[in-house]
C-alpha positions as CSV (number, residue, x, y, z in Angstrom):
1,M,31.2,16.7,0.0
2,K,32.6,18.8,-2.7
3,Y,33.1,16.7,-5.8
4,S,35.5,19.2,-7.2
5,E,37.9,18.3,-4.4
6,S,37.4,14.6,-4.8
7,I,38.4,14.1,-8.5
8,K,41.8,12.6,-9.2
9,P,43.3,11.3,-12.4
10,I,44.2,7.6,-12.6
11,S,47.9,8.6,-12.7
12,Y,47.5,10.1,-9.2
13,L,46.0,6.9,-8.0
14,K,48.8,4.8,-9.5
15,T,51.5,6.8,-7.8
16,H,49.8,7.4,-4.5
17,A,47.6,4.2,-4.1
18,S,48.5,3.6,-0.4
19,K,47.9,7.2,0.6
20,V,44.6,7.4,-1.4
21,I,43.2,4.2,0.1
22,R,44.3,5.2,3.6
23,D,42.6,8.7,3.2
24,V,39.4,7.2,1.8
25,A,39.2,4.7,4.6
26,E,40.1,6.9,7.5
27,N,37.9,9.9,6.4
28,Q,35.1,7.8,4.8
29,R,35.7,9.8,1.6
30,T,34.6,9.0,-1.9
31,L,36.9,9.8,-4.8
32,I,36.1,10.0,-8.5
33,I,38.9,8.6,-10.7
34,T,39.3,10.0,-14.2
35,H,40.8,8.4,-17.2
36,N,41.6,10.5,-20.3
37,G,39.7,13.4,-18.7
38,E,36.5,11.5,-18.1
39,A,35.1,10.2,-14.9
40,K,35.4,6.4,-15.0
41,V,35.2,4.9,-11.5
42,V,34.3,5.8,-7.9
43,L,36.6,4.8,-5.1
44,Q,34.6,4.6,-1.8
45,D,35.1,3.5,1.8
46,V,33.4,0.2,2.3
47,K,31.4,1.5,5.3
48,V,30.0,4.3,3.2
49,F,29.2,1.8,0.4
50,E,27.3,-0.4,2.8
51,K,25.3,2.5,4.2
52,T,24.5,3.5,0.7
53,Q,23.3,0.0,-0.2
54,E,21.2,-0.2,2.9
55,S,19.6,3.2,2.1
56,I,18.8,2.1,-1.4
57,A,17.2,-1.1,-0.1
58,L,15.0,0.9,2.3
59,L,14.0,3.3,-0.5
60,K,13.0,0.3,-2.6
61,M,11.0,-1.2,0.2
62,L,9.2,2.2,0.7
63,A,8.5,2.5,-3.0
64,L,7.1,-1.1,-3.1
65,S,5.0,-0.4,0.0
66,G,3.6,2.7,-1.6
67,K,2.7,0.8,-4.7
68,E,1.0,-2.0,-2.7
69,I,-1.0,0.6,-0.7
70,K,-2.2,2.3,-3.9
71,L,-3.3,-1.1,-5.2
72,G,-5.1,-1.8,-2.0
73,K,-2.9,-4.8,-1.1
74,Y,-2.5,-4.3,2.6
75,N,-3.9,-5.4,5.9
76,P,-5.3,-3.2,8.6
77,L,-3.0,-2.6,11.5
78,Q,-5.0,-4.7,13.9
79,T,-4.9,-7.6,11.6
80,S,-1.2,-7.4,11.1
81,L,-0.6,-7.2,14.9
82,R,-2.9,-10.2,15.5
83,N,-1.0,-12.2,12.9
84,A,2.3,-11.2,14.4
85,K,1.1,-12.3,17.9
86,T,-0.1,-15.6,16.5
87,K,3.2,-16.3,14.9
88,I,5.1,-15.3,18.1
89,N,2.9,-17.7,20.1
90,E,3.4,-20.5,17.6
91,F,7.2,-20.0,17.8
92,K,7.2,-20.0,21.6
93,Q,5.1,-23.2,21.6
94,E,7.5,-24.9,19.2
95,Q,10.5,-23.8,21.4
96,N,8.8,-25.3,24.5
97,E,8.2,-28.6,22.6
98,V,11.8,-28.7,21.6
99,Q,13.0,-28.1,25.1
100,S,10.7,-30.8,26.6
């Protein structure tokens, strides 16, 4: 995306709001809106925004995981798999008891 083609003054947004919103939504574009010559807000398609938020969440999880590994706060793979199997079996047993 070329930001130079995605910068519009607030006056343009005021006079072409419906067109701008339709274009942003249909083309999953992001627009930078200026006020008095300065970038002030970003207008973004909600799907693009959600993807961005999901990406940020994943990056935070990776960063935290890396930190935990450096501190030695992790379980070996076999231990994690064994714990997961135990929890799955406990869940299945609870479900069977509820159905009985």
